[in-house]
C-alpha positions in Angstrom: 0.0 0.0 0.0 1.3 3.5 -0.9 2.3 5.7 2.0 -0.5 7.9 3.1 -3.3 5.8 1.5 -6.2 5.1 3.7 -6.7 1.4 4.4 -9.4 -0.4 2.5 -12.8 -0.9 4.3 -14.3 -4.2 3.4 -17.9 -5.0 4.3 -18.4 -8.7 4.8 -21.6 -10.0 3.3 -20.7 -13.1 1.3 -21.2 -15.6 4.1 -24.3 -14.1 5.7 -26.2 -17.4 5.7 -23.5 -19.4 7.6 -25.0 -21.4 10.4 -22.8 -21.6 13.5 -23.2 -24.3 16.1 -22.0 -23.3 19.6 -20.6 -26.7 20.5 -18.3 -26.7 17.4 -17.1 -23.2 18.2 -16.2 -24.4 21.7 -14.0 -27.0 20.2 -12.4 -24.8 17.6 -11.3 -22.1 20.0 -9.7 -23.8 22.9 -6.0 -24.8 22.3 -4.0 -24.5 25.5 -0.4 -23.9 25.0 2.2 -25.7 27.0 5.3 -24.3 28.7 8.3 -25.9 27.1 10.9 -24.5 29.5 10.3 -27.3 32.1 10.9 -30.1 29.5 14.4 -29.0 28.5 17.7 -28.3 30.4 21.2 -27.5 29.4 22.3 -31.0 30.4 20.2 -32.3 27.4 21.6 -29.9 24.8 24.5 -30.9 22.6 26.4 -29.4 19.7 27.0 -32.3 17.2 30.3 -32.9 15.4 30.4 -32.2 11.6 30.7 -35.9 10.8 27.6 -36.9 12.8 25.0 -38.7 10.7 21.3 -39.3 11.5 21.8 -42.5 13.5 24.7 -41.0 15.5 22.7 -37.9 16.2 19.7 -40.0 17.5 22.1 -42.2 19.6 23.7 -39.1 21.1 20.5 -37.5 22.1 19.2 -40.8 23.6 22.4 -40.9 25.7 21.7 -37.4 27.0 18.2 -38.2 28.0 19.0 -41.5 29.6 22.0 -40.1 31.5 19.8 -37.3 32.8 16.9 -39.6 33.5 18.4 -42.8 34.9 15.0 -44.4 35.5 14.5 -44.8 31.7 15.4 -48.0 30.0 18.0 -47.0 27.4 17.4 -50.1 25.3 13.7 -49.5 25.2 14.1 -45.8 24.3 16.6 -46.7 21.6 14.3 -49.3 20.1 11.3 -47.0 20.1 13.1 -44.1 18.5 14.6 -46.2 15.7 11.5 -48.1 15.1 9.5 -44.9 14.7 12.2 -43.5 12.4 12.1 -46.6 10.2 8.4 -46.3 9.7 7.9 -42.5 9.4 10.7 -40.0 9.0 10.9 -37.4 11.8 12.1 -34.7 9.4 9.5 -32.0 9.3 11.3 -29.8 6.9 12.9 -26.4 7.3 16.1 -27.9 8.8 14.3 -29.6 11.7 13.8 -33.2 12.8 11.5 -34.1 15.7 12.1 -37.8 16.6 10.3 -39.2 19.6 9.8 -42.3 21.7 6.4 -43.0 23.3 6.8 -45.2 26.5 4.0 -47.0 28.2 5.2 -46.3 31.7 7.1 -43.0 31.3 7.0 -40.2 33.8 7.2 -36.6 32.8 8.1 -36.0 29.1 11.6 -34.7 28.5 13.3 -33.0 25.5 16.9 -33.3 24.2 18.2 -30.9 21.6 21.1 -31.4 19.1 22.5 -28.7 16.8 24.5 -29.6 13.7 26.3 -26.6 12.2 27.3 -28.7 9.2 23.8 -30.2 8.6 22.7 -33.9 8.5 21.4 -35.7 5.4 18.4 -37.1 7.3 16.8 -39.4 4.7 16.4 -39.9 1.0 13.2 -37.8 0.8 14.6 -34.8 2.6 16.0 -32.2 0.3 17.5 -29.8 2.9 20.0 -30.9 5.6 18.8 -31.0 9.2 20.5 -28.6 11.6 18.2 -28.9 14.6 17.2 -32.3 16.1 14.8 -32.2 19.0 14.1 -35.6 20.7 11.0 -36.1 22.9 10.8 -39.0 25.3 7.6 -39.5 27.3 4.2 -41.1 27.8 1.2 -41.1 25.5 -0.8 -38.4 27.3 1.0 -35.2 26.3 3.7 -36.1 23.8 1.8 -35.0 20.7 0.8 -31.7 22.3 4.4 -31.0 23.2 5.6 -31.9 19.6 2.9 -29.5 18.2 4.0 -26.7 20.5 7.7 -27.3 19.6 6.8 -27.1 15.9 4.8 -23.9 16.5 7.6 -22.3 18.4 10.0 -23.0 15.6 7.7 -21.4 13.0 7.8 -18.1 14.9 9.9 -15.6 13.0 13.7 -16.1 13.4 13.5 -18.5 16.4 15.0 -21.4 14.5 17.9 -19.5 13.2 18.5 -17.9 16.6 18.8 -21.4 18.2 21.0 -22.8 15.5 23.3 -19.7 15.8 23.6 -20.0 19.6 27.1 -20.3 21.0 26.5 -22.4 24.0 23.8 -24.5 25.7 22.7 -21.6 28.0 22.0 -19.5 24.9 20.1 -22.4 23.3 17.9 -22.8 26.3 17.2 -19.1 26.6 16.3 -18.8 22.9 14.3 -21.9 22.8 12.2 -21.0 25.9 12.1 -17.3 25.3 8.5 -16.2 24.6 9.3 -12.7 23.4 9.9 -11.6 19.8 12.4 -9.3 18.2 11.3 -5.7 18.6 10.0 -4.0 15.4 13.0 -2.5 13.7 10.7 0.0 12.0 9.4 1.4 15.3 8.8 5.1 14.7 9.1 4.7 10.9 6.9 4.3 7.9 5.4 1.0 9.0 4.3 2.4 12.4 2.8 5.5 10.6 0.7 3.2 8.5 -0.4 1.2 11.6 -1.3 4.4 13.4 -3.3 5.5 10.4 -5.2 2.2 10.1 -5.9 1.9 13.8 -7.0 5.6 14.0 -9.5 5.0 11.2 -10.7 1.9 13.0 -11.3 3.9 16.2 -13.2 6.7 14.2 -15.4 4.1 12.5 -16.2 2.4 15.8 -17.2 5.7 17.4 -19.7 6.4 14.7 -21.4 3.0 14.7 -23.8 1.6 17.4 -22.6 -1.5 19.2 -19.2 -1.4 17.5 -16.2 -3.2 18.9 -12.6 -3.0 17.7 -10.7 -6.3 17.2 -6.9 -5.8 16.7 -5.2 -8.8 15.0 -1.9 -8.2 16.7 0.4 -10.7 15.0 1.1 -8.2 12.1 3.1 -6.2 14.6 6.3 -7.5 16.2 6.6 -5.1 19.1 4.1 -5.6 21.9 4.9 -2.2 23.4 3.8 -0.6 20.2 0.5 -2.5 20.4 0.0 -1.0 23.9 0.7 2.5 22.5 -1.8 1.9 19.7 -4.6 0.6 21.9 -4.2 3.3 24.5 -7.4 3.7 26.5 -9.7 2.3 23.8 -11.9 -0.7 24.4 -10.1 -3.1 22.1 -9.9 -6.8 21.9 -6.3 -7.9 21.0 -6.0 -11.3 19.2 -2.7 -13.2 18.9 -1.5 -16.7 18.0 1.1 -16.5 20.8 -0.1 -14.8 24.0 3.2 -15.7 25.7 5.1 -13.1 23.6 3.3 -10.5 25.8 4.9 -10.0 29.3 2.8 -10.4 32.4 2.6 -6.7 32.7 1.3 -6.2 29.2 -1.3 -8.9 29.7 -2.6 -7.0 32.6 -2.9 -3.8 30.5 -4.5 -5.4 27.4 -7.5 -7.6 26.7 -5.6 -10.4 25.0 -7.2 -13.5 23.6 -5.2 -16.3 22.0 -6.5 -17.9 18.8 -5.3 -21.4 17.7 -4.9 -20.9 14.0 -1.6 -20.2 12.2 -0.5 -20.3 8.6 -3.9 -19.5 7.0 -4.8 -16.6 4.7 -5.7 -13.6 6.7 -9.2 -13.2 5.4 -10.1 -16.6 6.7 -8.2 -15.9 9.9 -10.5 -13.0 10.5 -13.5 -15.3 10.2 -11.9 -17.9 12.5 -11.3 -15.1 15.0 -14.9 -14.0 15.0 -16.0 -17.6 15.6 -13.6 -17.7 18.5 -15.1 -14.6 20.1 -18.6 -15.8 19.5 -17.9 -19.1 21.3 -16.5 -17.1 24.3 -19.4 -14.8 24.4 -17.2 -11.8 23.9 -19.2 -10.5 20.9 -23.0 -10.7 20.3 -25.3 -11.0 17.3 -26.1 -7.2 17.4 -22.4 -6.2 17.4 -20.6 -4.6 14.5 -16.9 -5.6 14.6 -14.2 -3.3 13.3 -11.3 -5.7 12.5 -7.9 -4.1 11.9 -5.2 -6.4 10.7 -2.2 -6.9 8.4 0.0 -9.7 7.0 1.4 -11.6 10.0 4.9 -10.5 11.0 4.9 -7.8 8.3 5.5 -5.1 11.0 2.3 -3.1 10.2 -1.4 -3.0 10.0 -2.9 -2.3 6.5 -6.6 -3.3 6.4 -9.9 -2.7 8.1 -12.9 -5.1 7.7 -16.4 -4.3 9.0 -18.5 -7.3 10.1 -22.1 -7.2 11.4 -22.3 -10.4 13.4 -26.0 -10.9 12.8 -25.5 -10.8 9.0 -22.2 -12.7 8.9 -23.4 -15.6 11.1 -26.9 -17.0 11.2 -28.2 -19.1 14.1 -31.2 -21.2 13.1 -33.1 -22.3 16.2 -33.1 -25.9 15.1 -29.3 -26.0 15.2 -28.9 -24.5 18.6 -30.7 -27.4 20.4 -28.5 -30.2 19.0 -25.1 -31.4 20.3 -22.0 -32.3 18.4 -20.5 -35.8 18.8 -18.5 -35.7 22.0 -15.8 -38.1 20.7 -14.2 -35.4 18.5 -11.7 -33.7 20.8 -11.1 -30.0 20.6 -7.4 -30.6 19.6 -8.4 -32.9 16.8 -10.9 -30.5 15.3 -8.5 -27.6 15.7 -5.7 -29.5 14.0 -7.9 -30.6 11.1 -9.0 -27.0 10.6 -5.4 -25.8 10.7 -4.4 -28.3 8.0 -7.5 -27.5 5.9 -6.7 -23.8 6.2 -3.2 -24.2 5.1 -4.2 -26.3 2.1 -6.8 -23.8 1.1 -4.3 -20.9 1.4 -1.2 -22.6 -0.1 -2.4 -25.6 -2.1 0.3 -28.1 -2.9 3.4 -27.2 -4.8 1.7 -24.2 -6.3 -1.5 -26.0 -7.3 -4.9 -25.6 -5.7 -6.0 -28.7 -3.7 -9.4 -29.8 -2.6 -9.8 -32.4 0.1 -12.2 -33.8 2.8 -11.8 -34.7 6.4 -14.4 -36.8 8.3 -14.0 -36.6 12.0 -15.5 -38.8 14.7 -18.2 -41.5 15.0 -15.9 -43.9 13.3 -17.8 -47.1 14.1 -20.8 -45.7 12.1 -18.8 -43.9 9.5 -16.8 -47.1 8.4 -20.1 -48.7 7.2 -20.4 -45.9 4.5 -16.9 -46.1 3.1 -14.7 -48.1 0.7 -11.2 -47.6 -0.5 -10.4 -46.0 -3.8 -6.7 -46.8 -3.4 -4.7 -49.0 -1.0 -5.1 -47.4 2.5 -1.8 -45.5 3.0 -2.3 -45.6 6.8 -3.0 -49.3 7.1 -0.6 -51.3 9.3 0.9 -48.5 11.3 0.6 -48.3 15.1 -2.0 -45.8 16.2 0.5 -43.5 17.8 2.3 -43.2 14.4 -0.8 -42.1 12.5 -2.3 -39.4 14.6 -3.3 -36.2 12.9 -1.9 -34.4 16.0 1.6 -35.5 15.1 3.3 -32.6 13.3 5.7 -34.9 11.5 2.7 -36.3 9.6 1.6 -32.9 8.3 3.4 -33.1 5.0 2.3 -36.7 4.5 -1.4 -35.6 5.0 -1.0 -32.7 2.6 0.6 -34.9 0.0 -2.2 -37.5 0.1 -4.7 -34.6 -0.1 -4.0 -34.5 -3.8 -5.6 -38.0 -4.1 -9.4 -38.2 -4.6 -11.3 -39.4 -1.5 -11.5 -38.5 2.1 -9.4 -38.8 5.2 -11.3 -40.7 7.9 -10.2 -39.6 11.3 -11.3 -41.0 14.7 -12.5 -38.6 17.4 -9.1 -39.1 19.2 -7.2 -38.1 16.1 -6.1 -41.5 14.7 -6.1 -41.5 10.9 -7.9 -44.6 9.9 -7.7 -44.2 6.1 -7.0 -41.8 3.2 -8.2 -41.9 -0.3 -11.6 -43.2 0.9 -14.8 -43.1 -1.0 -18.0 -42.1 0.9 -21.1 -44.0 0.1 -23.6 -42.0 2.1 -25.3 -39.4 0.0 -27.9 -36.8 1.0 -31.5 -37.3 0.0 -33.1 -35.0 -2.5 -34.8 -32.9 0.2 -31.5 -32.7 2.2 -29.3 -31.6 -0.7 -28.2 -28.0 -0.4 -28.0 -26.3 -3.9 -24.6 -25.5 -5.3 -22.7 -28.4 -3.7 -20.3 -30.3 -5.9 -19.5 -34.0 -5.5 -17.0 -33.5 -2.6 -19.2 -31.2 -0.6 -22.3 -33.4 -1.3 -20.3 -36.4 0.1 -19.3 -34.3 3.1 -22.9 -33.3 3.8 -24.2 -36.9 3.1 -21.9 -38.7 5.6 -23.0 -36.3 8.4 -26.7 -36.9 7.6 -26.3 -40.7 8.4 -23.7 -40.5 11.2 -22.8 -38.1 14.0 -19.5 -37.2 12.3 -18.2 -33.7 11.5 -16.8 -33.2 8.0 -14.5 -30.5 6.8 -14.3 -29.9 3.0 -11.8 -27.7 1.1 -12.9 -26.5 -2.3 -10.3 -26.8 -5.0 -11.9 -24.2 -7.2 -12.8 -21.5 -4.6 -10.3 -22.4 -1.8 -13.2 -22.0 0.7 -13.7 -24.2 3.8 -17.0 -25.7 4.7 -17.9 -27.6 7.9 -20.9 -30.0 7.9 -22.8 -31.6 10.7 -26.2 -33.3 11.1 -26.7 -33.2 7.3 -26.2 -29.4 7.0 -23.4 -27.0 6.1 -23.0 -25.1 9.3 -19.9 -23.0 8.6 -18.6 -21.6 5.3 -15.5 -19.5 5.1 
């Protein structure tokens, strides 16, 4: 945007007939972050020699963990780590590998971290060398959540490079566990001028409209102190993907709410944020929301979007009385939506991709399915085919290019991919304008208690279906 230009004001009307179910929103919007500091220590950090290969790196980190945790069985940990590596590569891309061992009788989960300046050729399918190896050893309860949080931390700005460039274990620990971001280098410059202009316009609009609330999508700005300056004494809701980057003092001064979605296009992120606030009761049907946002980590705000909640989201009475299948956990639905959002925004290798996830009520869903291809997830241990495992993200996105649905249990276990759905909606149930994929998504939810998420290849929009109806469209 040219300097001095007023930010565009976009009135949202295209999804005015979306039906929102409160129970689904409750699932979507709760994603508790874990503190990683307690799982890592300097005793479990090692700088690897240049000649270290993958197996030597794994053995070295296993040694660190078992020396620091003598109650662990080294042979069992070694066997679990290498068996997991043989079945599914732990390389998640971007120079990072996240191997792990899940033990039946483990105590608290622990992390060990290895840094290779030279880089490790991890496997035949990995194009880039691995410079950062993070081993997790622990029980089944929280290991996937810890892996997910580790992956999320490493996606934040320059965190990965800061860790790799650290000079000693103390610096590694500090940078790995540090929840602050680098201050905005443009503070006081052109980017902050644009942000001040955008937020000033948002405040003016909010003052002129009845029942208007300002929602600031803060991840566009790197410096939390500048956010405090912008908000001032205004009644503003501040949204972020990472609340921990705000100090305790700033969290006292701002109304901060954490949203669980990253890596999706910003127009969809605004809609997800509104769903979040609706589920928490922070906004109401009569409210007009003045969203002010920018490209995440761009350093400035550049857009304003007005949304009247009563027009954007419709609440049919017959949908408010039902309940969503309780076997779909909040983390599974959140994770499926994250992957769907990234596929909608990015496609695969530059090409748009459409796909379908069917979540929950597996015992009933399985009766309405047959395989179009050999099931790519057949034969793997359940812990190795969980949608919550960040190392499977690229695998899921790759198989998304194949026709058919992903069938996911309520606890996140991927039962199949490339699956044809037999259940189809009756004529009186079919919503006009639905293609084959979306009709299948609607149909399976009309005969089971599953939730389905469909990504349109042509429009890159996301639809959520339940109880034989499309209830969210974004």
